[in-house]
C-alpha positions as semicolon CSV with decimal commas, in nm:
position;residue;x (nm);y (nm);z (nm)
1;M;0,354;-3,361;-3,614
2;K;0,353;-3,704;-3,635
3;A;0,460;-3,910;-3,311
4;L;0,763;-4,199;-3,340
5;E;0,626;-4,509;-3,139
6;D;0,662;-4,918;-3,148
7;P;0,368;-5,042;-2,966
8;S;0,508;-5,411;-2,922
9;T;0,827;-5,244;-2,710
10;L;0,795;-4,836;-2,664
11;A;0,482;-4,736;-2,521
12;A;0,598;-4,661;-2,235
13;S;0,894;-4,409;-2,350
14;F;0,634;-4,151;-2,367
15;G;0,537;-3,863;-2,223
16;R;0,689;-3,801;-1,908
17;G;0,597;-4,094;-1,696
18;S;1,027;-4,090;-1,622
19;Q;0,934;-3,826;-1,338
20;R;0,757;-4,052;-1,144
21;P;0,940;-4,341;-0,959
22;E;0,954;-4,655;-1,146
23;P;0,690;-4,924;-1,070
24;R;0,701;-5,282;-1,018
25;P;0,640;-5,521;-1,330
26;K;0,289;-5,584;-1,285
27;G;0,252;-5,213;-1,246
28;A;0,468;-5,109;-1,563
29;A;0,289;-5,363;-1,810
30;I;-0,036;-5,238;-1,686
31;V;0,118;-4,867;-1,758
32;A;0,247;-5,010;-2,065
33;V;-0,140;-5,168;-2,212
34;V;-0,311;-4,814;-2,097
35;L;-0,050;-4,613;-2,283
36;F;-0,061;-4,838;-2,567
37;A;-0,470;-4,860;-2,572
38;A;-0,443;-4,464;-2,593
39;L;-0,213;-4,425;-2,855
40;I;-0,463;-4,676;-3,101
41;G;-0,751;-4,489;-2,974
42;Q;-0,627;-4,148;-3,059
43;A;-0,546;-4,305;-3,434
44;Q;-0,874;-4,474;-3,442
45;K;-0,999;-4,069;-3,384
46;L;-0,824;-3,990;-3,769
47;D;-1,038;-4,139;-3,961
48;P;-1,031;-3,849;-4,250
49;V;-1,108;-4,135;-4,555
50;H;-1,507;-4,245;-4,574
51;W;-1,592;-4,541;-4,828
52;T;-1,921;-4,619;-5,012
53;L;-2,065;-4,861;-5,271
54;S;-2,310;-4,806;-5,480
55;S;-2,469;-4,860;-5,800
56;D;-2,747;-4,761;-6,063
57;T;-2,823;-5,123;-6,135
58;T;-3,036;-5,316;-5,799
59;K;-3,123;-5,595;-6,053
60;A;-2,992;-5,819;-6,306
61;P;-2,970;-6,108;-6,416
62;A;-2,700;-6,405;-6,396
63;G;-2,369;-6,404;-6,643
64;S;-2,422;-5,995;-6,679
65;S;-2,254;-5,733;-6,535
66;V;-2,319;-5,484;-6,313
67;V;-2,135;-5,168;-6,222
68;L;-2,059;-5,030;-5,933
69;R;-1,901;-4,663;-5,784
70;L;-1,648;-4,703;-5,518
71;T;-1,652;-4,348;-5,386
72;A;-1,402;-4,256;-5,110
73;T;-1,477;-3,902;-4,962
74;L;-1,202;-3,687;-4,789
75;D;-1,213;-3,418;-4,524
76;E;-1,067;-3,119;-4,548
77;G;-0,669;-3,103;-4,661
78;W;-0,626;-3,493;-4,615
79;H;-0,539;-3,663;-4,944
80;L;-0,443;-4,049;-5,025
81;Y;-0,209;-4,234;-5,264
82;S;-0,334;-4,340;-5,624
83;L;-0,376;-4,743;-5,708
84;T;-0,097;-4,663;-5,958
85;T;0,171;-4,495;-5,719
86;P;0,530;-4,535;-5,823
87;K;0,731;-4,817;-5,667
88;G;0,971;-4,670;-5,413
89;G;0,745;-4,401;-5,316
90;P;0,455;-4,378;-5,021
91;I;0,239;-4,655;-4,950
92;P;-0,044;-4,735;-5,280
93;T;-0,421;-4,733;-5,215
94;T;-0,542;-5,117;-5,325
95;A;-0,873;-5,173;-5,373
96;G;-1,093;-5,495;-5,555
97;L;-1,378;-5,747;-5,481
98;A;-1,381;-5,936;-5,199
99;E;-1,401;-6,284;-5,321
100;N;-1,766;-6,401;-5,388
101;P;-1,903;-6,750;-5,543
102;A;-2,134;-6,581;-5,763
103;V;-1,877;-6,356;-5,919
104;A;-1,629;-6,515;-6,212
105;A;-1,468;-6,186;-6,217
106;F;-1,419;-5,824;-6,208
107;K;-1,236;-5,502;-6,360
108;L;-1,107;-5,165;-6,164
109;Y;-1,076;-4,848;-6,320
110;Q;-0,921;-4,522;-6,141
111;P;-0,947;-4,196;-6,236
112;K;-0,688;-3,974;-6,330
113;P;-0,479;-3,878;-6,012
114;E;-0,314;-3,498;-5,944
115;R;-0,002;-3,633;-6,042
116;K;0,361;-3,381;-5,841
117;F;0,721;-3,416;-5,771
118;D;0,753;-3,474;-5,436
119;P;1,076;-3,407;-5,295
120;N;1,052;-3,611;-4,961
121;F;1,001;-3,911;-5,173
122;N;1,223;-3,801;-5,462
123;L;0,961;-3,902;-5,750
124;D;0,664;-3,806;-5,888
125;T;0,325;-3,890;-5,657
126;E;-0,051;-3,930;-5,741
127;T;-0,265;-3,843;-5,515
128;F;-0,674;-3,764;-5,500
129;L;-0,818;-3,456;-5,282
130;K;-1,133;-3,409;-5,157
131;E;-1,329;-3,704;-5,339
132;A;-1,196;-4,005;-5,568
133;V;-1,450;-4,227;-5,750
134;F;-1,332;-4,582;-5,858
135;W;-1,578;-4,782;-6,085
136;I;-1,566;-5,167;-6,026
137;V;-1,742;-5,384;-6,279
138;A;-1,849;-5,706;-6,169
139;D;-1,909;-6,016;-6,428
140;L;-2,213;-6,237;-6,262
141;K;-2,160;-6,602;-6,332
142;N;-2,396;-6,788;-6,557
143;D;-2,540;-7,038;-6,239
144;A;-2,519;-6,735;-6,040
145;P;-2,818;-6,807;-5,789
146;A;-3,153;-6,572;-5,776
147;G;-3,185;-6,371;-5,438
148;P;-2,974;-6,076;-5,271
149;L;-2,619;-6,086;-5,355
150;E;-2,392;-5,876;-5,127
151;L;-2,102;-5,753;-5,330
152;T;-1,786;-5,591;-5,126
153;A;-1,551;-5,394;-5,177
154;Q;-1,190;-5,403;-4,950
155;V;-0,947;-5,138;-4,978
156;R;-0,618;-5,061;-4,822
157;Y;-0,468;-4,701;-4,832
158;Q;-0,285;-4,456;-4,632
159;A;-0,448;-4,102;-4,597
160;C;-0,205;-3,773;-4,498
161;D;-0,226;-3,443;-4,473
162;D;0,088;-3,155;-4,482
163;R;0,168;-3,250;-4,153
164;Q;0,159;-3,618;-4,080
165;C;0,065;-4,004;-4,226
166;L;-0,110;-4,218;-4,070
167;P;-0,064;-4,608;-4,064
168;P;-0,208;-4,801;-4,323
169;K;-0,605;-4,900;-4,291
170;K;-0,806;-5,159;-4,408
171;K;-1,176;-5,092;-4,481
172;T;-1,480;-5,263;-4,668
173;A;-1,805;-5,146;-4,829
174;A;-2,109;-5,335;-4,920
175;F;-2,397;-5,309;-5,187
176;T;-2,666;-5,524;-5,265
177;V;-2,816;-5,652;-5,557
178;T;-3,068;-5,885;-5,681
179;V;-2,995;-6,152;-5,912
180;D;-3,357;-6,203;-6,124
181;P;-3,378;-6,408;-6,408
182;S;-3,646;-6,168;-6,580
183;A;-3,461;-5,830;-6,524
184;A;-3,279;-5,677;-6,868
185;A;-2,902;-5,718;-6,855
186;P;-2,761;-5,391;-6,758
187;A;-2,599;-5,139;-7,006
188;A;-2,233;-5,185;-7,113
189;F;-1,988;-4,987;-6,861
190;V;-1,813;-4,747;-7,117
191;K;-1,494;-4,638;-6,977
192;P;-1,464;-4,219;-6,887
193;A;-1,191;-4,062;-7,089
194;D;-0,991;-3,979;-6,811
195;Y;-1,005;-4,312;-6,648
196;T;-0,745;-4,591;-6,677
197;E;-0,830;-4,969;-6,609
198;I;-0,559;-5,079;-6,344
199;G;-0,332;-5,318;-6,480
200;K;-0,323;-5,114;-6,840
201;E;-0,070;-4,882;-6,952
202;P;-0,222;-4,541;-6,913
203;A;-0,263;-4,396;-7,275
204;A;-0,137;-4,071;-7,125
205;A;0,169;-4,271;-7,033
206;T;0,263;-4,218;-7,437
207;S;0,088;-3,928;-7,482
208;S;0,231;-3,601;-7,550
209;A;-0,066;-3,386;-7,520
210;A;0,019;-3,227;-7,145
211;P;0,402;-3,315;-7,130
212;A;0,505;-3,322;-6,679
213;P;0,728;-3,035;-6,552
214;A;1,096;-3,161;-6,588
215;A;1,188;-3,322;-6,251
216;P;1,520;-3,194;-6,049
217;K;1,787;-3,360;-6,057
218;A;1,774;-3,601;-5,776
219;D;1,890;-3,954;-5,877
220;D;2,263;-3,842;-5,898
221;N;2,349;-4,188;-5,733
222;L;2,245;-4,357;-6,017
223;A;2,435;-4,152;-6,277
224;T;2,724;-4,234;-6,099
225;F;2,673;-4,553;-6,154
226;L;2,597;-4,561;-6,520
227;L;2,889;-4,346;-6,555
228;T;3,091;-4,614;-6,364
229;A;2,995;-4,887;-6,602
230;F;3,036;-4,776;-6,808
231;G;3,404;-4,690;-6,738
232;F;3,428;-5,072;-6,603
233;G;3,343;-5,157;-6,977
234;L;3,634;-4,919;-7,135
235;A;3,846;-5,095;-6,912
236;T;3,810;-5,417;-6,986
237;I;3,954;-5,329;-7,368
238;F;4,281;-5,344;-7,185
239;T;4,220;-5,688;-7,037
240;P;4,413;-5,970;-7,202
241;C;4,082;-6,168;-7,288
242;V;3,957;-5,818;-7,509
243;F;4,231;-5,675;-7,639
244;P;4,435;-5,940;-7,917
245;M;4,007;-5,939;-8,048
246;I;3,987;-5,627;-8,129
247;P;4,192;-5,546;-8,446
248;I;4,117;-5,903;-8,567
249;T;3,722;-5,841;-8,520
250;V;3,737;-5,484;-8,670
251;S;3,938;-5,631;-9,021
252;F;3,672;-5,860;-9,031
253;F;3,383;-5,604;-9,041
254;L;3,613;-5,370;-9,295
255;N;3,610;-5,694;-9,545
256;Q;3,212;-5,700;-9,535
257;K;2,979;-5,524;-9,732
258;G;2,829;-5,261;-9,520
259;G;3,104;-5,314;-9,238
260;I;3,012;-5,026;-9,024
261;V;2,629;-5,192;-8,961
262;Q;2,776;-5,519;-8,909
263;A;2,960;-5,372;-8,639
264;L;2,652;-5,220;-8,517
265;V;2,495;-5,543;-8,483
266;F;2,784;-5,678;-8,338
267;C;2,762;-5,430;-8,078
268;L;2,407;-5,521;-8,018
269;G;2,482;-5,874;-7,980
270;I;2,727;-5,820;-7,635
271;I;2,476;-5,552;-7,526
272;V;2,167;-5,787;-7,569
273;L;2,363;-6,087;-7,357
274;F;2,465;-5,836;-7,072
275;C;2,136;-5,645;-7,057
276;A;1,982;-6,019;-7,052
277;L;2,188;-6,073;-6,737
278;G;2,118;-5,756;-6,601
279;F;1,764;-5,831;-6,591
280;G;1,766;-6,195;-6,453
281;V;1,927;-5,998;-6,131
282;A;1,682;-5,748;-6,090
283;A;1,399;-6,040;-6,165
284;A;1,570;-6,237;-5,859
285;V;1,675;-5,922;-5,660
286;G;1,261;-5,798;-5,680
287;P;1,039;-6,052;-5,490
288;F;1,329;-6,020;-5,168
289;G;1,321;-5,702;-5,116
290;V;1,631;-5,546;-5,202
291;V;1,751;-5,400;-4,856
292;Q;1,709;-5,759;-4,726
293;L;1,880;-5,885;-4,978
294;G;2,159;-5,623;-5,029
295;S;2,228;-5,690;-4,661
296;N;2,165;-6,092;-4,635
297;P;2,505;-6,270;-4,501
298;W;2,438;-6,561;-4,780
299;V;2,404;-6,289;-5,061
300;N;2,713;-6,122;-4,931
301;G;2,899;-6,469;-4,846
302;F;2,827;-6,555;-5,208
303;I;3,016;-6,262;-5,404
304;A;3,306;-6,302;-5,212
305;L;3,352;-6,658;-5,269
306;V;3,254;-6,548;-5,668
307;F;3,534;-6,262;-5,612
308;V;3,793;-6,527;-5,463
309;A;3,789;-6,759;-5,775
310;F;3,790;-6,441;-6,008
311;G;4,068;-6,308;-5,821
312;L;4,254;-6,613;-5,814
313;S;4,238;-6,723;-6,199
314;L;4,318;-6,306;-6,275
315;L;4,644;-6,440;-6,066
316;G;4,731;-6,752;-6,265
317;A;4,595;-7,008;-6,011
318;F;4,334;-7,162;-6,269
319;E;4,150;-7,077;-6,578
320;I;3,775;-6,989;-6,577
321;T;3,606;-7,087;-6,923
322;L;3,247;-7,136;-7,033
323;P;3,165;-7,502;-7,159
324;S;3,362;-7,575;-7,506
325;G;3,065;-7,732;-7,641
326;L;2,858;-7,408;-7,594
327;L;3,125;-7,185;-7,707
328;T;3,160;-7,406;-8,031
329;K;2,807;-7,450;-8,139
330;L;2,774;-7,037;-8,131
331;D;3,121;-7,024;-8,298
332;A;2,964;-7,229;-8,564
333;A;2,652;-7,107;-8,606
334;S;2,797;-6,716;-8,595
335;R;3,013;-6,874;-8,880
336;R;2,684;-6,878;-9,117
337;G;2,705;-6,494;-9,242
338;G;2,472;-6,229;-9,261
339;Y;2,312;-5,988;-8,944
340;F;2,183;-6,303;-8,751
341;G;2,554;-6,444;-8,793
342;T;2,732;-6,095;-8,651
343;L;2,523;-6,096;-8,367
344;L;2,585;-6,451;-8,264
345;M;2,946;-6,370;-8,293
346;G;2,847;-6,057;-8,052
347;L;2,748;-6,322;-7,768
348;T;3,019;-6,544;-7,843
349;F;3,278;-6,278;-7,800
350;A;3,087;-6,158;-7,477
351;L;3,102;-6,528;-7,347
352;T;3,464;-6,560;-7,453
353;S;3,594;-6,258;-7,271
354;F;3,378;-6,355;-6,933
355;A;3,738;-6,473;-6,773
356;C;3,825;-6,107;-6,795
357;V;3,502;-5,894;-6,803
358;G;3,392;-6,119;-6,495
359;P;3,531;-5,922;-6,195
360;F;3,395;-5,569;-6,354
361;L;3,067;-5,767;-6,391
362;G;3,062;-5,913;-6,028
363;T;3,121;-5,534;-5,924
364;I;2,856;-5,395;-6,112
365;L;2,569;-5,641;-6,006
366;A;2,672;-5,671;-5,692
367;A;2,655;-5,257;-5,631
368;S;2,248;-5,346;-5,800
369;V;2,175;-5,574;-5,561
370;Q;2,148;-5,296;-5,333
371;S;1,983;-5,066;-5,561
372;K;1,594;-5,098;-5,702
373;G;1,395;-5,093;-5,983
374;A;1,550;-5,134;-6,324
375;Q;1,951;-5,065;-6,183
376;P;2,090;-5,402;-6,292
377;V;2,021;-5,376;-6,634
378;L;2,079;-5,053;-6,674
379;G;2,393;-5,108;-6,559
380;M;2,458;-5,358;-6,791
381;A;2,366;-5,198;-7,037
382;S;2,612;-4,928;-6,982
383;F;2,889;-5,170;-6,933
384;A;2,818;-5,328;-7,233
385;T;2,819;-5,015;-7,460
386;G;3,182;-4,914;-7,256
387;L;3,264;-5,214;-7,358
388;A;3,125;-5,255;-7,738
389;A;3,181;-4,916;-7,822
390;P;3,535;-4,898;-7,915
391;F;3,503;-5,175;-8,174
392;F;3,246;-4,949;-8,314
393;F;3,450;-4,636;-8,308
394;L;3,766;-4,826;-8,503
395;A;3,506;-5,028;-8,754
396;A;3,397;-4,656;-8,872
397;F;3,768;-4,495;-8,834
398;P;3,970;-4,805;-8,896
399;S;4,273;-4,510;-8,970
400;Y;4,291;-4,549;-8,608
401;L;4,347;-4,927;-8,519
402;K;4,758;-4,850;-8,638
403;K;4,748;-4,645;-8,239
404;L;4,670;-4,861;-8,081
405;P;4,956;-5,001;-7,831
406;R;5,091;-5,389;-7,924
407;S;4,968;-5,657;-7,761
408;G;5,254;-5,762;-7,524
409;G;5,350;-5,879;-7,118
410;W;5,165;-5,507;-7,054
411;M;4,824;-5,731;-7,038
412;A;4,951;-6,016;-6,824
413;R;5,076;-5,746;-6,613
414;V;4,680;-5,560;-6,634
415;K;4,586;-5,896;-6,524
416;V;4,782;-5,963;-6,231
417;V;4,727;-5,608;-6,089
418;M;4,312;-5,703;-6,139
419;G;4,351;-6,007;-5,957
420;F;4,490;-5,850;-5,651
421;A;4,286;-5,555;-5,667
422;V;3,963;-5,787;-5,692
423;L;4,079;-5,998;-5,362
424;A;4,043;-5,675;-5,243
425;F;3,698;-5,637;-5,301
426;V;3,623;-6,004;-5,154
427;F;3,772;-5,826;-4,813
428;K;3,429;-5,584;-4,864
429;Y;3,181;-5,846;-4,868
430;A;3,347;-6,046;-4,608
431;S;3,327;-5,748;-4,407
432;N;2,961;-5,737;-4,489
433;V;2,831;-6,094;-4,351
434;D;3,078;-5,991;-4,017
435;Q;2,938;-5,706;-3,917
436;V;2,562;-5,864;-4,022
437;L;2,621;-6,137;-3,781
438;Q;2,837;-5,951;-3,526
439;I;3,098;-6,222;-3,534
440;N;3,342;-5,927;-3,499
441;F;3,650;-6,055;-3,620
442;L;3,725;-5,890;-3,946
443;T;3,774;-5,508;-3,717
444;R;3,882;-5,160;-3,910
445;E;4,254;-5,312;-3,826
446;R;4,234;-5,625;-3,959
447;F;4,070;-5,524;-4,302
448;L;4,297;-5,212;-4,360
449;A;4,557;-5,420;-4,267
450;A;4,440;-5,701;-4,525
451;W;4,424;-5,431;-4,805
452;F;4,780;-5,263;-4,723
453;V;4,900;-5,632;-4,781
454;L;4,746;-5,696;-5,126
455;F;4,771;-5,330;-5,251
456;T;5,204;-5,308;-5,108
457;M;5,232;-5,704;-5,311
458;A;5,060;-5,534;-5,655
459;G;5,327;-5,285;-5,616
460;L;5,603;-5,506;-5,549
461;Y;5,529;-5,686;-5,909
462;L;5,461;-5,426;-6,100
463;L;5,840;-5,329;-5,930
464;G;5,988;-5,677;-6,030
465;L;6,039;-5,781;-5,699
466;L;5,760;-6,030;-5,683
467;R;5,775;-6,239;-5,975
468;L;5,454;-6,342;-6,125
469;E;5,285;-6,379;-6,437
470;G;5,401;-6,068;-6,685
471;V;5,754;-6,015;-6,517
472;E;6,086;-6,150;-6,629
473;E;6,417;-6,139;-6,445
474;G;6,585;-5,858;-6,576
475;E;6,285;-5,706;-6,777
476;H;6,331;-5,335;-6,803
477;L;6,118;-5,117;-6,577
478;G;5,977;-4,878;-6,764
479;I;5,844;-4,493;-6,657
480;G;5,497;-4,606;-6,686
481;R;5,485;-4,938;-6,463
482;L;5,761;-4,742;-6,249
483;L;5,475;-4,526;-6,193
484;T;5,199;-4,729;-6,118
485;A;5,343;-4,956;-5,910
486;C;5,435;-4,546;-5,692
487;A;5,072;-4,464;-5,718
488;I;4,963;-4,826;-5,581
489;L;5,208;-4,845;-5,300
490;I;5,086;-4,440;-5,191
491;F;4,752;-4,541;-5,193
492;A;4,911;-4,897;-4,961
493;F;5,080;-4,698;-4,732
494;S;4,803;-4,415;-4,670
495;L;4,565;-4,657;-4,535
496;L;4,795;-4,724;-4,272
497;P;4,677;-4,410;-4,073
498;G;4,313;-4,547;-4,158
499;M;4,416;-4,858;-3,868
500;F;4,469;-4,598;-3,585
501;G;4,160;-4,399;-3,610
502;A;4,161;-4,140;-3,869
503;P;3,923;-4,078;-4,137
504;L;3,981;-4,257;-4,475
505;G;3,768;-3,982;-4,616
506;E;3,558;-4,151;-4,912
507;L;3,697;-4,513;-4,823
508;D;3,531;-4,503;-4,492
509;A;3,232;-4,587;-4,674
510;F;3,354;-4,921;-4,767
511;V;3,577;-5,004;-4,446
512;P;3,416;-5,137;-4,116
513;V;3,321;-4,860;-3,864
514;A;3,591;-4,860;-3,574
515;T;3,420;-5,021;-3,264
516;G;3,750;-5,069;-3,059
517;G;4,124;-5,169;-3,042
518;I;4,329;-4,854;-3,156
519;A;4,078;-4,760;-3,383
520;G;3,795;-4,746;-3,163
521;R;3,913;-4,554;-2,891
522;A;4,062;-4,290;-3,144
523;S;3,750;-4,244;-3,288
524;A;3,568;-4,192;-2,942
525;E;3,774;-3,922;-2,859
526;G;3,578;-3,716;-3,109
527;G;3,306;-3,708;-2,816
528;Q;3,007;-3,879;-3,007
529;V;2,855;-4,161;-2,809
530;W;2,541;-4,286;-3,041
531;M;2,353;-4,502;-2,808
532;K;2,256;-4,857;-3,028
533;N;1,934;-4,987;-3,040
534;Q;1,833;-4,835;-2,749
535;L;1,551;-4,603;-2,872
536;K;1,353;-4,608;-2,505
537;E;1,656;-4,520;-2,305
538;A;1,754;-4,232;-2,503
539;F;1,433;-4,102;-2,521
540;D;1,432;-4,144;-2,112
541;Q;1,813;-3,947;-2,142
542;A;1,650;-3,692;-2,333
543;R;1,370;-3,629;-2,061
544;Q;1,608;-3,611;-1,826
545;G;1,835;-3,365;-1,982
546;N;1,568;-3,177;-2,142
547;K;1,676;-3,265;-2,508
548;L;1,612;-3,364;-2,852
549;V;1,724;-3,755;-2,988
550;L;1,885;-3,750;-3,317
551;V;1,759;-4,121;-3,505
552;S;1,937;-4,241;-3,731
553;F;1,804;-4,594;-3,945
554;T;2,144;-4,776;-4,038
555;G;2,266;-5,102;-4,133
556;Y;2,585;-5,293;-4,091
557;A;2,667;-5,326;-4,423
558;C;2,556;-4,977;-4,550
559;T;2,796;-4,795;-4,722
560;N;2,625;-4,470;-4,750
561;C;2,547;-4,486;-4,319
562;H;2,931;-4,525;-4,303
563;W;2,992;-4,261;-4,547
564;M;2,787;-4,038;-4,302
565;K;2,937;-4,165;-3,959
566;A;3,355;-4,119;-4,096
567;N;3,246;-3,821;-4,286
568;M;2,979;-3,563;-4,221
569;W;2,896;-3,582;-3,856
570;P;3,256;-3,545;-3,703
571;R;3,309;-3,208;-3,942
572;P;3,319;-2,952;-3,639
573;E;3,039;-2,753;-3,682
574;I;2,836;-2,999;-3,715
575;A;2,969;-3,209;-3,421
576;D;2,961;-2,919;-3,178
577;A;2,569;-2,831;-3,262
578;M;2,477;-3,195;-3,210
579;K;2,631;-3,159;-2,821
580;D;2,288;-3,080;-2,721
581;L;2,110;-3,419;-2,887
582;V;2,134;-3,764;-2,775
583;L;2,208;-3,949;-3,045
584;V;2,053;-4,326;-3,117
585;E;2,138;-4,580;-3,359
586;L;1,855;-4,797;-3,486
587;Y;1,983;-5,070;-3,719
588;T;1,781;-5,249;-3,960
589;D;1,989;-5,486;-4,150
590;G;2,107;-5,739;-3,886
591;T;1,974;-6,110;-3,845
592;D;1,797;-6,064;-3,479
593;K;1,501;-5,919;-3,372
594;A;1,587;-5,578;-3,306
595;S;1,675;-5,510;-3,663
596;E;1,362;-5,685;-3,781
597;E;1,137;-5,425;-3,509
598;N;1,380;-5,143;-3,633
599;Q;1,265;-5,165;-3,995
600;K;0,894;-5,233;-3,879
601;L;0,916;-4,871;-3,677
602;E;1,131;-4,682;-4,004
603;D;0,852;-4,823;-4,212
604;E;0,509;-4,757;-4,040
605;K;0,610;-4,412;-3,938
606;F;0,821;-4,284;-4,208
607;Q;0,646;-4,540;-4,478
608;T;1,048;-4,572;-4,623
609;V;1,268;-4,862;-4,549
610;A;1,567;-4,717;-4,695
611;I;1,864;-4,622;-4,542
612;P;2,006;-4,398;-4,401
613;Y;1,705;-4,196;-4,279
614;Y;1,790;-3,960;-4,005
615;A;1,512;-3,786;-3,787
616;I;1,534;-3,530;-3,494
617;L;1,180;-3,585;-3,187
618;D;1,139;-3,445;-2,919
619;P;1,164;-3,644;-2,539
620;D;0,792;-3,708;-2,620
621;G;0,871;-3,912;-2,972
622;K;0,720;-3,619;-3,197
623;V;0,924;-3,613;-3,532
624;L;1,077;-3,234;-3,598
625;A;1,291;-3,274;-3,901
626;T;1,392;-3,543;-4,143
627;L;1,662;-3,614;-4,350
628;P;1,688;-3,880;-4,625
629;G;2,013;-4,042;-4,759
630;R;2,318;-3,941;-4,751
631;S;2,390;-3,626;-4,823
632;T;2,733;-3,465;-4,929
633;N;2,611;-3,089;-4,866
634;P;2,747;-2,995;-4,456
635;Q;2,510;-2,666;-4,504
636;E;2,207;-2,902;-4,536
637;V;2,335;-3,150;-4,225
638;L;2,426;-2,848;-3,994
639;A;2,042;-2,667;-4,055
640;F;1,898;-3,038;-3,975
641;V;2,081;-3,109;-3,638
642;K;1,983;-2,729;-3,534
643;T;1,625;-2,816;-3,519
644;K;1,438;-2,676;-3,231
645;S;1,163;-2,769;-3,031
646;S;0,856;-2,600;-3,120
């Protein structure tokens, strides 16, 4: 099994060195250097992939193309990953020609890899076994000087077997060809049928000849996210910016020829605008890295400020509007008629509803920041579909228009309650800033106190005890308003026990972890003590007590990490099994050096920077079991913590 070590700081923590007297500082440095060299030497002994570069062409004139054969020969039982390995999975192989003044360009071709679902990475991986032959076609420059020309291939790869993965390694392989003006031009390269040019979409991607086996339903989080986004889209229908537009817009379609098609184009305009917004967020997130961006204090601070603006606007402090000139031009263009005009009408509607739609968008996009891939685009598409669906439905079935509730004061009340809810979300992102920067001002008690006050104010507002827009003096209190107020007040008062350390279930994922004060003392009574960023000390303690180490790669702003710590580890049967483990948390999303080293350690040893990520190790650092991500299955977690040393 693979061993977990950080050569820069933890080399001395492995082995049984703690049983001997602690050396003096100078001696400790010598021991660390010796152990570090031993570890490096051991890693170098394992070299299961052998690279060669060859060609059938020994002489070629300038301006011709030389076909090179880059061959990887693997020892028995080992494999390496393809150049087209999907993002979010293992480290892909990279290959190419080193820069050469005599080479104008080159093309790289990869054989068809073996593709199968890997539950450890939760996606299909592509691997090569035994041997992989890549073709490189090097185009020589017209002015390439005559004489010997050394062409060098550069590769970076990671080799794995069924028990371990070696650290990524870089290698080179060279072949010498003679540039001879009198030589015949080599035959043109003909791409074999089962090869793919890197950088182009594989033909197999659109072929239905051999459908891949259906993968398990692994990405439940994405499905939940998309359903939530769709629900948010439906919820915006009942906001003051959208609801009054429904009968007007649908009536317009009914008076047009091909009204249903017009409604469909209108909905398409809405979806196009929001998908473009999601695409912009996805493009911005990609280069920075989703984990760093999701926990970046500046990003979270910006989101908090945006939510403050939205919340105050919904409470009536001011109105958020887009430039009137832009809206006027779009409105004028939409009146030209035809499908293009209807499409612009959908864009104009989406922009004019921004004041009410913004808080929902902010929530979805903020959640997307901590995701990966195209999730922002998918979230916006799902949200826009939920927003547009009622317009198309009512255009297709106009009789339901009469059953819609009439516009009135209830819309203003929805807007104000949304304002209180949005201000509550501000504290979530402000808490991320507080925890990542380790300011420790917005503690669990203060966070829950702020939520209690905001939701209590929302409940009192609905009861007519707090005068804001939408509630008139002496106005009749309806049953619906009364029940909604009661539900909000019940939720507000249910937060109070959490201020004294009581668990809050699913809400604990969004609430700061209890670290001090009343809540901190109460949570400590559970008996679980986690060491923080002290991996070496954890191994020392494990050796002394002959225990195993549970390492938790976690984050200050990681909601799933908080959920696991609040809802899974304290379960009686799991907590009892964890008494025999040394518990250590390694934070990876902070701004300090320790977080940087912890993330590097996770990336190098587990080929992931996703959090949470859990591993059980023996005192020598050998990995015995891993648990990637949040698990809601107590039996799975119990089996994990009951892992025994082999």
